[in-house]
N, C-alpha and C positions, 0 to 999 in steps of 0.2 A: 625058431622052433626047436632046433637041435639043442639049444642051451638048456631047455627044460629036462632033457634026457640026462644032462650032466648035473642036474640038481638045482639049477637057478630057477627061482620061483617066477611064476607068471606076473606077480606084482612087480618084481624088480625089472623084468623085461618091459612091462608096461610103462614103468617110470622112465626107463632109458629111451623108450620110443615115444614118450609123451602120450600114452594111451591109457585108458581106464583098465583096471584089473579085469573086469568082466569082458571087455573087448578082447584082450589077449587070451583069456580062458576060453572064450567062444572060438577064437581062431584056432587055438591049439586043439580043441575038442573036435572041431569041424574041418580041420585042415584038408582032409581028403575030398570032402564035398566041395570046399572052396576051390581047391586045385582043379577038380573036374569042371566046375563052372567056368573058371578062367580059361582052361584049355578049350572048352566049347566056344567061348566068346572069341578067343583068338582065332580059332579055326573059321568061325563065321566071318570075321573081318577079313581074313586072308581070302576066303572064297568070294566075298563081295568085291575085293580089289581085283581079283582075277577076272570076275565077270565084267567089271568096268573096263579093265585093260583090254579084254577080248572084244568088247563092243566098240571101243575106240579104234582098235586095230582094224576091225571089219569096216567101220565107217571110213577110215582113212584109205583103206584099200579100194573101196567103192568110189571114192571121190578123186582118187589119184588118176592123172591122165595116162592113157595107154602109151607104152613106148612105141616110137616110130620105127 
């Protein structure tokens, strides 16, 4: 995306990335929205992993034998 600020056309970027011109134009135009969606998605995945980890940790704590 930075290359467009230096004057490289979205058509040339699209050709280099094997993407259609409109795809690259849309990405460049909507990059802030796309970045926000990706950040939200990544944060959701991290939260889900933490919840799973916490559940497994609680389950193993409940099933582990008490020390003598």
